[in-house]
N, C-alpha and C positions, 0 to 999 in steps of 0.2 A: 548261363550268362544272361538270358532274357529276364530271369527272375531277379537277379542282382540289380540290373538296370532299373527295373520297376520299383524296387525298394528305394534306390537312390533318388529317383524322380519324386516319389511320394514324400520322402523326407525333405526334399527341396521345396515342394509346395507347402508342406506344413510349416517349415521355417519361415518362408516368405509371408505366410498368413499371420505371423506374430509380430510383424514390424509395422511401423507407421501408426496410422489411426484406425487400424482394424478393430473389430469388436473384441478381439482377444487381448488387446493392449489396455492395461488398467488406466493409462493416461487418456485413452479415447473418451472416457466419461467426462473429461474436463477439457473443453476445446482450447487449442493453442491460438493465441492472438495472431491476427494477420494484418497486412497492409500497414506496417510500421512507417511512420513519417516523423520528420524532425523540423520544427519551426525555429529558425536561427534567432529571430528577434527576441523570443521569450525563452529560448532553450527548452522548448516543450516537446517531449516525446509523446506521440499519439498513436493509436491503433484501433482496429475495428472492434467494437463491442461484440463479444461472443456470448450468445444466449445459452450455450451448452454448459450446464452445470451452474448452480448458484455459487456466489462467492465474491472474491475481490481479486485485485491484481497486485503482483509483486514486480517492482522495477529494480534491476540491479545495474549499477554503473561503476565505472572506474577508469583509470588511465588506459589508454590504448594498449591492447595486448594482454590485459589482466585475465586471470583464470576465473571462471565462474566459481563462486563460493568465497572469493577473496575480495569482492567489490563491496560497495555500500548498497544495502537493500532498503527500499522504501515501499510503503503500502498505500494503495489508493482504491476507492470504490468507483472512480470515474475511469474513462478510457483515455486519459491523458495525464501528464504530470510535468510540471515545470521544475527542472532539475537545477541544483545550485552549482552551475558550471562557471569557470573562469575563462576570460578572454584569452584566445590563442593557445589554449590547452587542448590536447587531443583525447577523446573519450570513446569507449565502446559502451553501448547501451543495449540492455536485454529486458524483456518482459515475459511473464508467464501468468497464468491464472491459477488461483488457489480456490478449489471448489469444496474445501472442507474435508473432514475426516473420512467420510464415506466415499467420495469420488476423487480424492487426492489432488495433485497439482498437474497442470499441463506441461508439455515440453516447453523449454525456453525458446522464444522467438528472438532472432537477432544473430549476431550483433548489428546494430546500426552504428557505424563508425563516423564520428563527427569532429570537426575542428570548431570549437566555440568561437563565434565572432564577437561575442559580447559577454560581459559578466551578468549573471541572472539578476534581474530586478527583484526587489523584496516583495514577494507575493504572500498574501495572508493565507492561512490554512483553509482548505476547502471543505472539510467535514470533521465531525467528532462522533464518538460512540462511547457507550459506558456499560458497565455491568454493576449489579447491585446485590448486596447480601444483607442479612439481618440475623441477629442472634437467635430469635425465635419469632413465631407468628404473633405472639403477645407483646413483643417489644414495640415501643413507640418510636424507635429510631432505626436507621439503616446506614450502611456504608456504600459509597459509590466510588468506583475506579474509572477514571475518564482517560481516554486516549484520543489522539487527533492526528491529522495529516502531518507527518514529520519527515523532513528531508534527510534525517540522519546526521546532520552536521550542525544545524543552527540551535540556538537557545530560544525559548519561548516564555511568554508571560501568560499566566492563567488567572482567572477570577471566577469565583462562585458567588452569586448574589441572588437576591429575590427580585431585583429590578430588571426590567427589560432594556434599559438604556445602556449603551456601551460605557464602560468605566474609563476613568482617566488613566489608570495604570493597573498593574497586576503583580503577582508573585512570580519570580523567575523560576523556571523549571529547567533542570539540567537536561542536556541533549538526550533525546530518546526516552526521558522519564515520563511516566504516567502521573496524573494528578489523582491523589487518593483523599477522599473526604469522609470523615467518620462522624458518627453521632448526628446525622441529618434527621430532621423530623419527618415522619411519614405523612404528616398532614400539611406540609409546606411544599409549594412548587418553587424550584430553584432554576436559575439560568446560568449556564456556563459560557465563558468567553475565553478565547485564546488568540494571541497574536505572536508574530515572529519577530525576533530581534535580528536586525540586518547587520551586514558587515561594517557599515559606517556608524554603528551604535544607535541608529534610528530604529523605528518599529513600523511594521505593516499595520494596516487597519485590523480591528478585532473581528474574528469570526464569532458569530453569535447574534442574538441569544439562542443557545441550544438548551432546550428544556430537560431538566433532570428531576424526576419525582418517583415516589414509590409506586403509585398506581397510575 
């Protein structure tokens, strides 16, 4: 009887050691965001920046009571995000960290359940990033694929130019679509601009100039 009890106790200890943020949990390599707060005036979800694991954050939101995986997901490299919420609607908000292929994703933090007291103002994108490819090292041109802070709902206008001055207008990008530029010269420095199309058909200010170049 004593031997059986010892085995049960051992298994209980081993099981408890695999839960939460223990070293045996793969998600422990990517710290879960903490201290989630919501600013009603700007419909901004914010959280503590976690230095455990490099990467970015994924915010998922939807109508109150939605199941994770069925909401709208947006990505940000900051520790806050102004969500496109509508006045008097109830929402659940979650956030987790994505630490890349090696360290995976953290657990979801949340939900923060809110009643939006105002419709989100039209806020310009906060960042952009790009990847580049070329057909060969000897080629004089390259291709660039640009993505930006996207709320998952709005349309955006994008511009690629050699000027550093904000443009007057741009090309409309479908919601969630990346901008792909081909045949760019490896010897030319380009600047990317992007702005959000608002619900009343006006536009935010342009984010940019964001430099794009081969070297």
